[in-house]
C-alpha positions in Angstrom: -4.0 -13.1 18.9 -3.6 -17.0 18.1 -2.3 -17.6 14.5 -3.8 -20.5 12.6 -1.4 -23.2 11.1 -0.8 -22.9 7.4 -2.7 -26.1 6.6 -5.9 -24.8 8.4 -5.5 -21.4 6.6 -5.5 -23.3 3.3 -8.7 -25.3 4.2 -10.6 -22.0 5.3 -9.4 -20.3 2.1 -11.2 -23.2 0.2 -14.4 -23.1 2.1 -15.0 -19.5 3.2 -16.7 -17.4 0.5 -15.3 -14.3 -0.7 -17.0 -11.4 1.0 -17.8 -9.6 -2.4 -20.4 -12.2 -3.1 -20.2 -12.6 -6.8 -16.5 -11.7 -7.1 -14.5 -14.5 -8.7 -11.8 -16.1 -6.6 -8.6 -15.4 -8.3 -5.3 -17.4 -8.4 -2.2 -16.0 -7.0 0.3 -14.5 -9.5 3.1 -16.4 -7.9 5.3 -18.0 -10.6 4.1 -15.5 -13.3 6.7 -13.2 -15.0 5.4 -10.0 -13.4 5.7 -11.5 -10.0 9.1 -13.1 -10.3 11.5 -12.1 -7.6 14.7 -10.4 -8.6 17.8 -12.5 -8.7 18.8 -13.5 -5.1 15.3 -12.7 -3.7 12.4 -14.8 -2.5 8.7 -14.5 -2.0 7.6 -14.2 1.7 4.6 -13.7 3.8 2.2 -15.9 1.9 0.7 -17.2 5.3 0.1 -13.4 6.3 -1.7 -12.9 3.0 -3.7 -15.9 3.6 -4.8 -14.8 7.1 -5.7 -11.3 5.8 -7.9 -12.9 3.1 -9.6 -15.3 5.5 -10.5 -12.3 7.8 -11.9 -10.3 5.1 -13.8 -12.9 3.3 -16.1 -13.2 6.5 -16.7 -9.5 6.5 -19.0 -8.0 3.8 -18.1 -4.5 4.7 -14.5 -5.4 3.4 -15.7 -4.8 -0.1 -16.0 -1.9 -2.2 -14.6 0.8 -0.3 -11.0 2.2 0.7 -8.2 -0.4 1.0 -4.7 0.1 2.3 -2.0 -2.2 0.7 1.8 -2.5 0.8 4.2 -3.0 3.6 4.7 -2.5 7.3 4.5 1.4 7.1 0.7 0.8 6.4 0.5 -2.5 8.4 1.5 -0.8 11.6 -1.2 2.0 10.9 -3.5 0.4 13.4 -5.6 3.6 13.7 -6.1 4.2 9.9 -9.8 3.7 10.0 -10.3 6.2 12.8 -7.6 8.6 11.4 -9.3 8.8 8.0 -12.7 9.1 9.5 -14.6 7.8 6.6 -16.1 4.6 7.9 -14.7 1.2 6.8 -11.2 1.2 5.7 -9.7 -2.3 5.1 -5.9 -2.7 5.8 -4.4 -5.3 3.8 -0.7 -4.5 4.2 1.4 -7.4 5.2 4.8 -8.2 6.6 7.8 -6.1 5.3 6.5 -6.7 1.7 8.5 -5.9 -1.4 6.8 -4.8 -4.6 7.2 -8.2 -6.2 5.3 -9.8 -3.2 2.5 -7.2 -3.6 2.1 -7.9 -7.2 2.2 -11.8 -6.5 -0.7 -11.4 -4.0 -2.7 -8.7 -5.6 -5.5 -10.8 -7.4 -6.7 -12.5 -4.1 -5.7 -9.8 -1.7 -6.9 -6.6 -3.6 -9.0 -7.3 -6.6 -11.3 -10.0 -5.3 -12.5 -7.4 -2.7 -13.3 -4.9 -5.5 -12.1 -1.6 -3.6 -13.2 1.7 -5.1 -9.9 3.3 -3.7 -6.5 1.5 -3.2 -4.0 3.5 -1.2 -0.5 2.0 -1.6 2.8 2.4 0.3 5.3 -0.3 -1.0 9.0 0.1 -2.5 10.8 1.0 0.9 11.8 -2.6 1.5 12.9 -3.1 -2.1 15.4 -0.4 -1.6 16.6 -2.0 1.6 17.1 -5.1 -0.5 19.3 -3.3 -2.9 16.9 -2.8 -5.7 17.4 0.0 -8.1 14.8 2.8 -8.3 13.8 2.0 -12.0 12.9 -1.6 -11.0 10.8 -0.5 -7.9 8.9 2.0 -10.2 8.6 -0.6 -12.9 6.7 -3.1 -10.5 4.6 -0.5 -9.1 3.5 0.4 -12.6 2.7 -3.3 -13.2 0.6 -3.2 -10.0 -1.4 -0.1 -11.2 -2.1 -1.3 -14.6 -3.1 -4.6 -13.3 -5.6 -3.0 -10.9 -6.9 -0.9 -13.7 -7.3 -3.8 -16.1 -9.5 -5.8 -13.6 -11.2 -2.8 -11.9 -11.6 0.0 -14.5 -13.2 2.6 -12.0 -10.4 2.3 -9.5 -8.8 5.2 -7.9 -5.1 4.6 -6.8 -3.3 6.7 -4.3 0.4 6.1 -4.1 2.1 7.4 -0.9 5.8 8.3 -1.4 8.6 6.2 -0.1 9.7 8.1 3.0 13.2 9.5 3.5 13.8 7.7 6.7 16.9 8.1 8.8 17.5 4.5 8.3 17.8 5.0 4.6 20.0 8.3 4.8 22.8 6.6 2.6 20.1 5.6 -0.1 18.1 8.7 -0.1 19.1 9.3 -3.8 17.5 5.9 -4.6 14.4 6.9 -2.5 14.2 10.3 -4.5 14.7 8.7 -7.8 12.0 6.0 -7.2 9.6 8.7 -6.2 10.4 10.7 -9.1 9.7 7.9 -11.6 6.5 6.9 -9.7 5.3 10.5 -9.8 5.7 10.4 -13.7 3.7 6.9 -13.7 0.9 8.6 -11.8 0.8 11.7 -14.1 0.1 9.4 -17.0 -3.5 8.4 -15.8 -6.1 10.8 -14.1 -7.2 7.9 -11.6 -3.6 7.9 -10.1 -2.6 10.3 -7.4 1.0 10.5 -6.1 1.0 11.8 -2.4 4.4 13.3 -1.2 4.5 12.8 2.6 8.2 13.6 2.9 7.6 17.4 3.2 5.3 16.8 6.2 7.8 14.4 7.8 10.7 16.9 7.4 11.8 19.8 9.4 12.5 23.4 7.8 16.2 22.1 7.1 14.9 19.1 5.1 16.0 16.7 7.8 13.5 13.9 9.2 11.6 15.0 12.1 12.8 12.4 14.6 9.7 13.0 16.9 7.7 11.2 14.2 9.9 8.0 14.1 10.1 5.0 16.3 13.7 4.0 17.6 14.5 2.1 14.3 14.5 5.3 12.4 12.1 3.8 9.7 8.8 3.2 11.2 6.4 5.8 12.7 4.5 6.7 15.8 0.8 7.3 16.0 1.5 11.2 15.8 3.1 10.8 12.4 0.1 8.9 11.1 -2.5 11.3 12.6 -0.7 14.7 11.6 0.9 13.7 8.2 -0.4 10.5 6.6 -4.1 10.9 7.5 -4.7 14.4 6.2 -2.7 13.7 3.0 -4.6 10.4 2.1 -7.9 12.3 3.0 -6.8 15.1 0.6 -6.0 12.6 -2.1 -9.3 10.7 -1.7 -11.3 14.0 -1.9 -9.3 15.0 -5.0 -10.2 11.6 -6.5 -13.9 12.7 -6.2 -14.9 10.1 -3.7 -15.6 12.7 -1.0 -14.8 16.4 -1.9 -15.6 17.5 1.6 -12.4 15.7 2.8 -10.1 17.9 1.0 -7.6 19.5 3.4 -5.9 22.8 2.1 -2.2 22.9 2.2 -1.6 19.2 1.9 1.0 18.1 -0.8 0.0 15.8 -3.6 0.5 15.5 -7.4 -2.1 14.2 -9.8 
């Protein structure tokens, strides 16, 4: 698909109305304290964010439903709408985003589209960048609190950072980040933590390599269909948006 130059994207963003009609157009948080990159890091993928916004502003069905956000684990879930089987599901995951980039773009990319459920996978690339677990969790907390302040009825589903083979030497950081984010989710009834790692591991606790691509990080379509989709459907059902979707035996914490 042809990619528009950045200057054309900026023009389109100025003239294409947001798909939610009366929703205010929010400014980016870039430059704000909560979106400030850690020392030695930068903000990336702004053009990718703009493309997603332009696409969704032209589609009224992009508003008010389920939205996936975060990094490439979700960006590459091309079959999410079909796998989840609940009609319109908007995928606003971008690039190989880190948590500070998600926070920086959340007003225009997420809040302006007024989703009822936000499903988030983000933090994996923070760990690749050497970020400690406590800082990853703190930025996810900022993301959740900001969503709740703008959209008081929002339900948030956070999908655990996966213990990928590529991160084997940092599994301790992955585990600690997941533990901290679980605690953050337990503080509010509208937050659900979904642990996909149990479904991605064999009986010995090692990653099931048949679910991974050759890079040892990203997933094939079978992993999305057999692990991610049932777990997310369960969480959405638990949130009360469609109780009929609850799938017995899936692992989540609320």
